[in-house]
C-alpha positions as CSV (number, residue, x, y, z in Angstrom):
1,M,16.9,10.2,10.9
2,E,16.3,8.7,14.3
3,L,18.0,5.5,15.5
4,W,16.6,3.7,18.5
5,L,18.9,1.2,20.2
6,P,17.5,-1.5,22.5
7,E,19.2,-2.4,25.7
8,T,19.5,-6.0,24.4
9,W,20.4,-6.3,20.8
10,Q,18.7,-9.5,19.6
11,G,20.6,-11.4,16.9
12,G,22.5,-8.4,15.7
13,R,19.4,-7.3,13.7
14,V,18.8,-3.9,12.2
15,L,15.4,-2.7,11.0
16,A,14.5,0.3,8.9
17,S,11.0,1.8,8.7
18,G,9.4,3.4,5.6
19,N,7.1,6.4,5.2
20,G,3.7,7.1,3.8
21,G,2.1,9.3,1.1
22,I,4.5,12.1,0.1
23,D,5.3,13.0,3.7
24,G,8.5,13.5,5.6
25,C,7.2,12.1,8.9
26,I,9.2,9.6,11.0
27,E,7.1,6.5,11.8
28,Y,7.5,6.4,15.6
29,E,5.2,3.4,15.8
30,N,7.6,1.3,13.8
31,L,10.6,2.6,15.8
32,A,8.9,1.5,19.0
33,Y,7.8,-1.8,17.4
34,G,11.3,-2.8,16.2
35,T,13.1,-1.7,19.4
36,Q,10.5,-3.7,21.5
37,H,11.7,-6.8,19.7
38,G,15.4,-6.2,20.0
39,F,16.1,-4.6,16.6
40,A,18.3,-1.5,16.3
41,T,15.7,0.4,14.5
42,V,15.9,3.5,12.2
43,A,13.4,5.8,10.6
44,A,13.9,9.0,8.6
45,N,11.9,11.9,7.3
46,N,12.6,11.2,3.6
47,G,14.6,14.4,3.3
48,H,11.8,16.9,4.2
49,N,9.4,17.6,7.0
50,G,5.6,17.7,6.9
51,T,2.9,15.8,4.9
52,G,2.7,18.0,1.8
53,G,4.8,18.4,-1.3
54,H,5.8,22.1,-1.1
55,D,9.5,21.2,-0.4
56,F,9.8,19.4,-3.7
57,L,9.3,22.6,-5.7
58,N,12.5,23.4,-7.7
59,N,14.4,21.2,-5.3
60,P,15.7,18.0,-7.0
61,D,17.8,17.0,-4.0
62,V,14.6,16.6,-1.9
63,I,13.0,14.5,-4.7
64,I,16.1,12.3,-4.8
65,D,15.9,11.9,-1.0
66,Y,12.2,11.0,-1.2
67,A,12.7,8.5,-4.1
68,W,15.5,6.5,-2.7
69,R,18.4,8.3,-1.0
70,S,17.0,8.8,2.5
71,L,16.3,5.1,3.1
72,H,19.5,3.9,1.6
73,T,21.6,6.4,3.6
74,S,19.8,5.7,6.9
75,I,20.1,1.9,6.7
76,S,23.8,2.2,5.7
77,Q,24.5,4.5,8.7
78,T,22.5,2.3,11.0
79,K,24.5,-0.8,10.2
80,S,27.7,1.1,11.0
81,L,26.4,2.9,14.1
82,A,24.8,-0.2,15.7
83,S,27.9,-2.2,15.1
84,K,30.1,0.4,16.8
85,F,27.7,1.0,19.6
86,Y,27.3,-2.7,20.5
87,G,30.9,-3.7,19.6
88,N,29.7,-6.4,17.3
89,T,29.0,-6.5,13.6
90,Y,25.4,-6.5,12.6
91,Q,24.1,-9.8,11.3
92,K,20.9,-9.3,9.4
93,S,19.1,-6.2,8.0
94,Y,15.3,-5.9,7.7
95,Y,12.7,-3.4,6.5
96,I,9.1,-2.7,7.3
97,G,6.7,-0.3,5.5
98,C,3.3,0.0,3.8
99,S,1.9,2.1,0.9
100,L,4.7,4.5,0.0
101,G,6.7,2.4,2.5
102,G,5.9,-0.7,0.5
103,R,7.2,1.0,-2.6
104,Q,10.3,2.0,-0.7
105,G,10.9,-1.6,0.2
106,I,10.5,-3.0,-3.3
107,G,12.6,-0.1,-4.7
108,A,15.4,-0.8,-2.2
109,A,15.4,-4.5,-3.3
110,D,15.7,-3.4,-6.9
111,R,18.1,-0.5,-6.6
112,F,20.3,-1.6,-3.6
113,P,19.9,-5.4,-3.4
114,S,22.4,-5.7,-0.5
115,D,20.7,-3.2,1.8
116,F,18.2,-5.7,3.2
117,D,18.0,-9.4,3.9
118,G,14.2,-9.4,4.6
119,I,11.6,-6.9,3.5
120,I,8.0,-6.4,4.5
121,A,6.3,-4.4,1.8
122,G,2.6,-3.8,2.4
123,S,0.1,-2.4,-0.2
124,P,3.1,-1.2,-2.2
125,A,2.7,2.1,-4.2
126,V,4.6,0.5,-7.1
127,D,4.3,1.7,-10.7
128,F,4.3,5.0,-8.8
129,N,3.9,7.5,-11.6
130,H,0.8,5.7,-13.0
131,L,-0.6,5.3,-9.5
132,Y,-0.5,9.0,-8.9
133,A,-2.0,9.7,-12.3
134,W,-4.8,7.1,-11.6
135,R,-5.5,8.7,-8.2
136,A,-5.7,12.1,-9.9
137,S,-8.3,10.8,-12.4
138,F,-11.0,10.2,-9.7
139,Y,-11.7,13.9,-9.3
140,P,-12.8,14.5,-12.9
141,I,-14.8,11.3,-12.7
142,T,-16.7,12.1,-9.6
143,G,-17.0,15.8,-10.2
144,K,-17.1,18.4,-7.5
145,S,-19.1,17.7,-4.4
146,T,-21.5,20.4,-5.6
147,S,-22.1,19.0,-9.0
148,A,-25.6,17.7,-10.0
149,N,-24.6,14.0,-10.3
150,F,-22.2,13.9,-7.3
151,I,-22.5,10.7,-5.3
152,N,-22.4,11.6,-1.6
153,A,-21.3,9.4,1.3
154,S,-24.9,8.3,2.1
155,L,-25.4,7.1,-1.5
156,W,-22.0,5.3,-1.4
157,S,-23.2,3.5,1.6
158,T,-26.2,2.3,-0.4
159,I,-23.8,1.2,-3.2
160,H,-21.7,-0.7,-0.6
161,T,-24.8,-2.6,0.6
162,E,-25.6,-3.6,-3.0
163,V,-21.9,-4.6,-3.6
164,L,-22.2,-7.0,-0.6
165,R,-25.6,-8.2,-1.8
166,Q,-24.1,-9.2,-5.2
167,C,-20.7,-10.4,-4.0
168,D,-20.5,-11.2,-0.3
169,T,-21.6,-14.8,-0.6
170,L,-19.4,-15.7,-3.6
171,D,-17.1,-17.4,-1.0
172,G,-20.0,-19.3,0.5
173,V,-20.2,-17.2,3.7
174,Q,-22.3,-14.1,4.3
175,D,-20.0,-12.1,6.7
176,G,-19.7,-8.6,5.2
177,I,-16.3,-9.5,3.7
178,I,-15.5,-10.1,0.0
179,E,-12.9,-12.8,0.1
180,D,-11.6,-12.2,-3.4
181,S,-12.9,-9.0,-5.0
182,S,-11.5,-10.1,-8.4
183,L,-14.5,-12.5,-8.6
184,C,-16.9,-9.6,-7.9
185,H,-18.3,-8.2,-11.2
186,F,-20.4,-5.5,-9.6
187,R,-23.3,-4.2,-11.7
188,P,-24.5,-0.7,-10.4
189,E,-27.4,-0.9,-12.9
190,A,-29.2,-2.8,-10.2
191,L,-29.6,0.5,-8.3
192,L,-30.9,2.5,-11.3
193,C,-33.8,4.7,-10.3
194,S,-37.1,3.7,-11.8
195,N,-40.8,4.5,-11.5
196,G,-40.2,8.0,-10.3
197,T,-38.0,6.9,-7.4
198,T,-35.2,9.3,-6.6
199,A,-33.9,8.3,-3.2
200,N,-31.4,5.6,-2.5
201,C,-30.9,4.9,-6.2
202,L,-28.7,6.0,-9.0
203,S,-29.4,8.2,-12.0
204,P,-28.1,7.0,-15.4
205,A,-25.2,9.5,-15.1
206,Q,-24.3,8.2,-11.6
207,V,-24.3,4.6,-12.9
208,D,-21.8,5.7,-15.5
209,I,-19.7,7.3,-12.7
210,V,-19.6,4.1,-10.7
211,N,-18.8,2.0,-13.8
212,N,-15.9,4.4,-14.6
213,I,-14.5,4.1,-11.1
214,Y,-14.6,0.3,-11.3
215,S,-12.9,0.2,-14.8
216,P,-9.2,0.0,-15.6
217,F,-7.5,3.2,-16.5
218,Y,-6.2,3.1,-20.1
219,G,-4.1,5.4,-22.1
220,S,-5.0,6.9,-25.5
221,D,-2.9,4.1,-27.1
222,G,-5.1,1.5,-25.5
223,K,-2.4,0.3,-23.1
224,L,-3.1,-0.1,-19.4
225,I,-2.1,2.7,-17.1
226,F,-3.4,1.3,-13.9
227,P,-5.9,-1.5,-12.9
228,A,-9.4,-0.8,-11.8
229,M,-10.5,0.0,-8.3
230,Q,-11.9,-3.1,-6.6
231,P,-15.4,-3.0,-5.2
232,G,-16.0,-3.2,-1.4
233,N,-14.1,-0.2,-0.2
234,E,-17.0,2.3,-0.6
235,L,-17.5,3.4,3.0
236,L,-13.9,4.6,3.4
237,A,-13.3,5.8,-0.2
238,A,-16.3,8.0,0.1
239,S,-14.3,10.4,2.2
240,G,-11.1,10.0,0.1
241,L,-10.8,9.3,-3.6
242,Y,-14.6,9.5,-4.1
243,S,-15.1,12.7,-2.0
244,G,-15.5,15.2,-4.9
245,M,-12.3,16.9,-3.8
246,P,-8.8,16.9,-5.4
247,W,-6.7,14.0,-4.1
248,P,-4.0,16.1,-2.2
249,L,-1.1,13.7,-2.8
250,S,-1.6,13.7,-6.5
251,Q,-2.3,17.4,-6.6
252,D,1.0,18.2,-4.8
253,W,3.0,15.7,-6.9
254,Y,1.8,17.4,-10.1
255,R,2.1,20.9,-8.8
256,Y,5.5,20.7,-7.1
257,V,7.3,17.8,-8.9
258,L,6.0,17.3,-12.4
259,L,4.8,20.7,-13.5
260,N,6.4,23.2,-11.1
261,Q,3.1,25.0,-11.3
262,S,1.7,25.7,-7.9
263,D,-1.8,26.6,-9.1
264,W,-2.4,23.5,-11.3
265,D,-6.1,22.5,-11.0
266,Q,-6.7,18.7,-10.7
267,A,-10.1,19.1,-12.4
268,T,-8.2,19.6,-15.7
269,F,-6.4,16.3,-15.4
270,D,-6.4,14.3,-18.6
271,L,-4.6,11.5,-20.3
272,A,-1.8,13.8,-21.4
273,D,-1.1,14.5,-17.7
274,A,-1.1,10.8,-17.0
275,M,1.5,10.0,-19.7
276,L,3.6,13.0,-18.6
277,A,4.1,11.5,-15.1
278,D,5.8,8.4,-16.4
279,E,7.7,10.2,-19.1
280,I,9.4,12.5,-16.5
281,N,9.7,9.6,-13.9
282,P,11.4,11.8,-11.3
283,S,14.6,10.2,-9.9
284,N,13.4,6.9,-11.5
285,I,10.7,6.6,-8.8
286,R,8.5,4.4,-10.9
287,T,9.4,1.2,-9.1
288,W,8.4,-1.6,-11.5
289,P,11.2,-4.2,-11.4
290,T,11.2,-7.0,-13.8
291,T,13.1,-9.7,-11.9
292,L,14.8,-8.6,-8.6
293,E,17.4,-11.2,-9.5
294,P,20.3,-9.6,-7.7
295,F,18.3,-9.4,-4.5
296,S,17.0,-12.9,-4.7
297,S,20.3,-14.5,-5.7
298,R,21.9,-13.3,-2.5
299,G,19.1,-14.9,-0.4
300,G,16.9,-11.8,0.1
301,K,13.2,-12.4,1.0
302,I,10.1,-10.3,0.5
303,L,6.8,-10.7,2.3
304,T,4.2,-8.5,0.7
305,F,0.4,-8.1,1.4
306,H,-2.5,-6.1,0.2
307,G,-5.9,-5.4,1.8
308,G,-8.9,-6.6,-0.3
309,Q,-10.8,-3.4,0.6
310,D,-8.0,-0.9,0.1
311,Q,-9.5,2.5,-0.4
312,Q,-6.3,4.2,-1.7
313,I,-4.4,1.7,-3.9
314,T,-6.4,-0.9,-5.8
315,S,-5.7,-4.4,-4.5
316,Y,-5.4,-5.5,-8.1
317,N,-2.0,-3.9,-8.5
318,S,-0.2,-6.3,-6.2
319,P,-1.2,-9.4,-8.1
320,R,-0.2,-7.4,-11.2
321,L,3.3,-6.9,-9.8
322,Y,3.5,-10.6,-8.8
323,N,2.7,-11.7,-12.3
324,H,5.0,-9.1,-13.8
325,L,7.9,-10.5,-11.7
326,A,7.0,-14.1,-12.6
327,S,6.9,-13.2,-16.3
328,G,10.2,-11.3,-16.1
329,R,11.9,-14.3,-14.4
330,D,10.1,-16.8,-16.5
331,A,9.2,-18.4,-13.1
332,S,6.3,-20.5,-11.9
333,S,4.5,-19.4,-8.7
334,T,6.4,-22.1,-6.8
335,Q,9.7,-20.7,-8.0
336,L,8.8,-17.1,-7.3
337,D,7.5,-18.0,-3.8
338,E,11.1,-19.1,-3.0
339,F,11.8,-15.4,-2.3
340,Y,8.6,-13.4,-2.8
341,R,5.4,-14.2,-1.0
342,F,2.2,-12.3,-1.5
343,F,-0.7,-12.5,0.9
344,R,-4.3,-11.2,0.1
345,I,-5.8,-9.8,3.3
346,S,-9.6,-10.0,2.8
347,G,-11.6,-7.3,4.6
348,M,-8.6,-5.0,5.2
349,G,-8.5,-1.4,4.1
350,H,-5.3,0.6,3.3
351,C,-2.5,-1.1,5.3
352,E,-4.8,-1.7,8.3
353,G,-8.4,-1.5,9.5
354,G,-11.6,-2.9,8.1
355,P,-14.2,-5.6,8.8
356,G,-11.7,-8.5,8.2
357,A,-9.0,-10.1,10.3
358,W,-6.5,-7.4,9.6
359,A,-4.1,-7.4,12.5
360,F,-1.0,-9.5,11.9
361,G,1.9,-7.4,13.1
362,Q,2.4,-5.9,9.7
363,L,3.3,-2.5,11.2
364,G,3.9,-1.0,14.6
365,G,1.0,0.5,16.5
366,S,-2.5,-0.9,16.1
367,P,-1.6,-3.8,13.8
368,A,0.8,-5.2,16.4
369,V,-1.1,-4.6,19.7
370,G,-2.4,-7.8,21.1
371,V,-0.8,-9.9,18.4
372,P,1.7,-12.6,19.6
373,Y,5.2,-12.2,18.2
374,E,5.1,-15.6,16.5
375,P,5.8,-16.4,12.9
376,S,2.3,-17.8,12.2
377,S,0.5,-14.6,13.2
378,N,3.1,-11.8,13.1
379,A,4.7,-10.6,9.9
380,L,7.9,-9.3,11.5
381,A,8.5,-12.6,13.3
382,A,7.7,-14.4,10.0
383,I,10.2,-12.5,7.9
384,V,12.9,-13.1,10.5
385,D,12.3,-16.9,10.5
386,W,12.2,-17.0,6.7
387,V,15.6,-15.2,6.4
388,E,17.3,-16.9,9.3
389,K,15.8,-20.3,9.4
390,D,14.6,-20.7,5.8
391,E,11.1,-21.3,7.2
392,A,8.8,-19.5,4.8
393,P,5.3,-18.5,5.9
394,E,2.6,-20.5,4.1
395,T,-0.3,-18.4,5.7
396,M,-0.6,-15.4,7.9
397,T,-3.1,-15.6,10.7
398,G,-4.9,-12.3,10.9
399,T,-6.9,-11.3,14.0
400,K,-10.0,-9.2,14.3
401,F,-10.5,-7.9,17.8
402,V,-13.9,-6.9,19.2
403,N,-14.5,-3.3,18.1
404,D,-10.8,-3.3,17.1
405,D,-10.0,-3.2,20.8
406,P,-7.5,-5.9,21.9
407,T,-8.7,-5.5,25.5
408,M,-12.1,-6.7,24.5
409,G,-10.9,-10.0,23.1
410,I,-10.8,-11.7,19.8
411,S,-13.8,-11.6,17.5
412,F,-12.4,-14.0,14.9
413,Q,-9.2,-15.0,13.1
414,R,-8.5,-16.0,9.6
415,N,-5.6,-17.7,7.8
416,H,-4.7,-15.4,4.9
417,C,-2.8,-16.9,1.9
């Protein structure tokens, strides 16, 4: 772990950063971000180094570190070290992370409800076992990049244009952004080749591939494994989940954690593999809490968000978690919003980027550059005000800079809710 200590410790605040993927990489952008705003800030490598899963093989301690122990240990040590360094007891504890980092934040609230007072959990990789099974399922659907019916990046661009034609104006504005993709019932049949045309169109087999991609993933028992991928992310997903290559995170997770079989071929993935992941549930990594009552009862707050064009984790999974918590608590939206607020970020990809107003200080680095440190437009400032002043964010103002370059000025802004 690395702990950065600012010259001036603002409000006795400590901040922990999450990680991404299955990696063991310290998020230096978040270290710098927190320290810049007066937090004693910590980040850790999740118990291993690098971006792959080789270190998990036959090493349950590393899996435990990755699942929960690294974050819990690092924030516990930070509270003690910062208090000793400054000669004052820490006052409030915060967390920031996205993707796997989002899962870590939700998991910490569930497993260790006193670790954090305020949590920013973006695009959270919750229901983790089913997520990694769902991701693995794309390779058998798309086929190899050399297969006869493979949809290449150019054809995905054509599909994206058709998605926008069918769904962009559902919100009344033609701007290249689908405001709410759950309202978009995309029909790829509109691109079916006809009258001898073979260019910029889909064969019947390719229409089936697209429909499978945009369909929920069900088990053999008819129960949902994971929600469908949302339309609108095609340009980025074409080089990732739709690329005709094994998804490396799922491949390593199955090879080195679930199966201990380093030559496992993702092309053989089937429903039995999907069910196996959740049956094993290594170190209880699933992260699918039902109430978070111990966390909320002590005053904890969670600010979560998800990009509407996420190319790695379907944006439908975050509303699913919201509804799951509401059901588990038998709570209305108003009651759940007292401690858990979810923001849909239209036009944003995975954690950042995209055609929408995606910058709102949700992470260090690009999401925070040029964004004022104010609760209305900065997630870190917002969670602090919510915890310390009980002023909850009603909207988050996202900013789109010209060419995503803050030095070129603001292209537009949008209030996300």
